N, C-alpha and C positions, 0 to 999 in steps of 0.2 A: 539548301542546307537541311541536314537531317536533324530533326528536333525530337526524335523518339528515343526514349531510354529503354534499353533491353530489359533492365531489371523491373521497371514498371510494367512492361508488356507481359512479364511472367506472373505478375501479382494477380491472384484470384480477384474477380470483380466484386464478389461479396465482401471481401476484406477491404477493398478500395472504397466501396459504398459506406461501410461502417466508419472507416477512418475519416472520409470527407464529411459525412453527416455529423460525426462527433465533434470534429474540429470547428465546423461552422456553427454548431450549437454551443461552443465554448467549453466542451468537456473533453476529457482524455479518453481515447478509445482503449478498450481492453485488449484488442488484437491489432496486428499490423504495425506495431511501433518500430520494429527494426527497419521498415521501409522509409521512415521519416526521421529517425534519430540523427540529430546533428549536435555538435558541441557536448559539453558536460563530461568530457572524457575523464578529467581529473577527479571530478566529484564521484563518478561511477566507479572508478578504480579504488578510491578511498572506501566507498561503501562495500565493494566486493572484497576488500581486504578484511573488513569486519565479518563478512559472511564466512570467509575461510576460518577465522578464529572460532566462530560459532560451531562450524563443522568439526572442529578439533576438541570440542567440549567446553569452550568458553562462552561468554555472553557479551553482548554489545548494546549500546544505547546511543542514539544520535538524534539531533534535531536538524531538520531541513527548514531554513528560513528564507522567505522571499515574498515579495508583494503579490497581490492578486494578479494572476495571469503570467507570472514570471517563469512558470514551468515546474513548480513543486510537485504537483500531482503527476505530471508527465515523468519526472525523474523517479518518483516512487513506483509508478506503474512499470517503468523500464526495469528497475531493479526487481520488482515482483516477478515479472516474466522470466528474468534471468535465473533467479534462485529456484523457481519452479522447475525450469529445465534441468537444473542440477540436483533434483531430487529432494528439495526442501518442501516442507508443508508451510503454507502461508495463510495468514488471516488478516483481514483488513476491516476498518470501520471508520466512518466519519463521525466525529462528535457532533452533538446537537443539544438543544435544551433538554431533550429527553434522554440523551446518552452522554454521560460524564464518566470521569474516572472514579469519582466518589459521590455518593448521594445516600440519603436516608430514606428515599422513597423509590428505590429500585433503579436509579439512573446508572449506577455502576454496573449492576447486573444486566441492565439493558445493553450496555456496551459489550459485555462478555457475550451475550446472546447474539449480537450482531457479528462479532468476530467469529463465533463458531458457525453461524449461518453462512458466512463467507469463506469458511475453511476450504482451501483448494490445494490440489496437487496437479502434477503435469497431466495425468490422465483425466482429470476432472477440474479444469481451470475456472469454471464458472461458479464454483462454490458448492456447498452441500456435500462435501466429500468425507465427512466424519465416518459414516458407515463403510464407505469404500476403504478407508485407511484401516479400520478395525478388521474388516473381512480379509483384506490383503494380509494383515499381520497373521491371522490364524492360518490362512492358506499357505503362507510362507513357512510357518513353523511345521505344518503338516508335511510339506514337501521336503524340508530339510531333515525331518525325522525319518521319513521314508528312505531318503538317500543314505543317511548315515547308518541306519539300522538294517537296511536291505530288506525291509518288510513293507507291507502295504496296508490299506484300510481294512482288508479282509483278515488281517492277523488279529487274534483276540487280545493281544497285548499292545496293539498299536495306539489305541485311544489313551491308554495309561502313559505310554511314552510321550505322546504329544502333550498331555496335561502336565507331565513332569517338567518339560521344557517351558511351557507356559508359566508354570509356577516359579521357575527360576527368574523370569523377567519380572513377574509381579512382586516377588519377595525383595528384589533389589530396590523397590520403591517404598518399602515399609518405613524406613527411617526418615523419609522426607515429610515435611509438614502436610498433614492430611493424606499421607501416602497409604496408610493402612486402609482407609475407607475407599480411596480411589482404586486400590488393588482389588477390593471386594467387588466393586462394580465391574472391573475388567473380568474377573472370574465369572460373574453372572453372565456377562456377554458371551464369553467363550462357551459356557455350558448351554446357553440358549442357541448359539450357532450350531454346536454339534447335535443338539436335540431337534433342530429345525423349529424352534419355538419363536416364531416371528413376533408374537405378542410381547414376550419378555424382552426380546431384542429392542423392540420399539420403546419399551419403558426405560431400558437402560440408556438408550440414545436420548430420550427425553431428559433423563437426569444429567447426562453429560452436556446437554444444550442449556442447562440451567433453567429448565421450565417447571420444576417442582417448586411451588410457592411455600409449602410448609414441610416441616420434618415429619409430621404425622402422616401426611399424604405419601411421602417417600417411604415411610416405614410400612404403611399399609400395602403399597404396591410392590415394594422391592425388599423389604426387610432391613433397610438401612435407615439410620436415624440422623443423617446429615444431608444438607442441601447446600448448593453453591449460593453465596449471598453477596451483597454489596461489599461486605468487609473483606472477603477472602478470595474473590474471583481470580485475582492475579496469581495467587498460590496454585490454583488449579491449572492455569496456563503453564506455569513452570513444570508441573507434573506431566501435563500433556507433552511438553517439549522433550522431557526426559523419556517418556514412553515412545514418542515418535522415533527417537533415535534407536531404541531397542527394537522397534518394529521395522527397521531397515531404511528409514529416511535420514537425511543429514541433520535435521533439526527443525526448529520452528522460527519463522520470522513474522513479527507483528508490524503492521502498517496502520498508524493512527493519524488521521488528517483532521483539519479544521480545529486546531487548538484555540482558535479565536472564540469558540463557544464557551471555553472556560473564562477567557478574558471578559466576556460579556455577562457573566453571572453577576447580578446586581449586589448580592449579599457577600460582603468581604470575608466572612467566616467560611462560607461555602467555597469561595475561591481558594482560600488558604488550605482547606482540607484536600481539594483537588491537587494543588501544588505539592502538598505533603505526600500524596500518593505517587506523583511523578518522582519526587525525591527518593521514596522507598524503592521504586522500580529501578531508578538510576543507580542507587547504592548497591542493590542486589547484583546488578550487572558488573559494576566495577570492582566490587569486593569479593567476587567469586562465589556468591550465594546462589547463583543460578547457572545452569548448564544447558547448552544446545539451544539457546534462545537469543534472538536479536530483536531490538525494538527501534523503529524509525517513527518519529513524530514530526509533524510539519505544521507550520503556522506563519503568520505575517510578522514582519519586524516589530510592529506595535505589540502584538500579543505576547511576544517573548521579552522585549526590552523595556517596555513601559514600567517605570518604578512604582507606579501607583496601583496598577491593576494586572500587569503582565506577569509572566513567569519570574522576572527579575524583582518583582515586589516581595517575593519570598527569599529572604536573605541567604538562606542555606543553599538555594539553587543558584542565585546570582553569583555567589562566591565561587561556585564550582564551574559555572558555564561561561562567565563573561570572558571576552577575548583578552589576551595578554597585551603587553605594551609593544610588541613587535609586529602585530598584525596590522595591515593597512589595505587600502583599495588595491586589488589586483595581486595581493601577496598575503593571502590568508593561510592559516595552518589547517590543512584538510584532515589532520588527525585529531583536531579539537572536537569536543562533543557537539558543537554547533557549527553547521556548514551554512554560510550565507551564499545564496545563489547570485552570481554576478549576471548582469544582462547579457543575452546572446549578442555577439558582434554583428555588424551589418553584413560581414562576409559570411558568417554562419547562416544568417537569415536568407541570404541570397541562395545558398546551397539548398536550404529547405524549400524555398519557393520553386526552385527548379524540380525538385522531387514531387511537389504537389501538382505542378503543371503537368508533368508526365503522367501522374496517377489519374488526374482528372480526365486527361485526353484518352487514356486507356479505358476508364470507366464508361465514358459516354461515346466511345468509338469515333473520335474525330482526330484529325491531324493537328498537333499543337500549334496554336496561333502565336503565342508569346515567344519571342526569341530572346537571346541573352541580353540584347540591348534594352528590350522592354522590361525584363526582370530587374536589370540594374537601375533603370529609371524608376521603377516602382519602389525599390529599396531606398534610393536616394531621396525620393519625395517623403517617404514615411519617416526616415531618420533625419530629415532636414527641417522638420517642423520645430517651432519654438517649444522648448521644454522636452523634446523627445529623448534627450540624453538621460533624463531622470524619470520620465513618466511612461514612455512607451514600453509595452510588454509584448512578448511573442503572441499571446492570445489575440490582441488587437490587430497585429500585423497579419496573422493567419486568417482571421475572419474577413478582413478587408480583401485579402488576396483571393480567397475562395469565392467571395461575392463577385470579384472581377472576372474570375474564370467562368462562373455561372452565366453572367451576362454575355460574355463573349461567345459562349457555347449556344445560348438561347437566341442570340441575335446575330446570326451569321453575317459576315461582311462588315461588322462594326470595327472601326479603326482603334486598336489598343491605345495608340498615342493620344487620340482624342479623349478617351476615357481617363487616361492617366493625368492629363493636363486640364481636365474639367475643374472649374472653380470649386465645386462642392468637395472634391477630393483633395485638390492641390493645397487648399488653404484651411482644411479642417484641422482643428486642434485635437491633441490627444484627449481621450475621454476623461482621463484623470484630472485634466485642468479644470473640469467643472467643480471639483472639490477643493481647489487650491486655497480657498479662504476659510476652510473649516478647521477648527482647532484639531490638530492631529490626535489629541487624546480621545476625541469623540468621533473620529472619522469612521470607525468600524460600524457605528450604529446607523450610518446613513445608507448602508449597502442593502 
């Protein structure tokens, strides 16, 4: 029987290595996702509909909710790669004790800095693409000016014509909140670009990255008396989104993960301020106060639905986000602001294990040992454990499976059936069962 998958055989081994290592370590790989994506078709279609609205000048805001290991980060990464391929600018950040949506000690600004550090486009998907975007914008304007005017850089009037087109874009931003100051910085960058002044370009980029701590420092180095702060960083993201559209991109998509770190804030007032920031961002998107920007936030059911500490503890958010009376298990409204990730079915996991088995065999150059019967046996055992219907997650299944593949590859001649039916594996309980007696209100703090 032929157990080789031709698609896996074509996959570059460096990508296979990254995917296998990431999944075994319990994290989502940045590359190679199309090779292993299964399920989530409806969720992806719903989110991509949002992306289309953003490209047409609208805005969107969604929450992705699922337990640890359920595939939240995988879904976000899949959408991230999709929108980059379609000429969107993307930014992403994980919240942490040092990075919040609101804070009086730089936590909000720290989130903005992380987002800008991770700013990515198709030509530079690993982040740090802000200067790439700005330089491309100027080069594009120069090219368009040359084509429309029939002149070139050697024409004495060419620089003036380019600057006129640049100013048209910049003036369109003046009426937006902080738009005038933002436009001044774009003008400084353009002039530094044309003059070849790398030092000035670096200072402007420093400002856009939110790295000026005081207004006096910005005034001394750039002649501007404003800096990005904890209070207004999201307003500058809206400005960037509008600018990116003028610069030839489709728009800006924000990915913010680990909302649980707001849930964990011990001070109730600080939590409420963070939820107030979420409400402001949500209202901006739905009320038409933002353009060309989409936001996806993700977290666990607890950090969203807990009435004492979660997002739903803020009544204005709960009343907007809570499911209606017709939603039920297996029949949720995927156009609602909150998407609850349903567990992958055993059939979908079976497809995934086959993909991973082929990828592993191609990576380590051996003929695949596990046949369809072995794969089905593995899935049957994983999903047959007590509590698996509510506790098992793709992360656990995948890590078990890659460990199985590694052992079979490192110990040639080992019988897969023997490993699958070993007592240690066959009767193991899902990892989450260890926490089954913990009060769910405090379970997050045991991680």
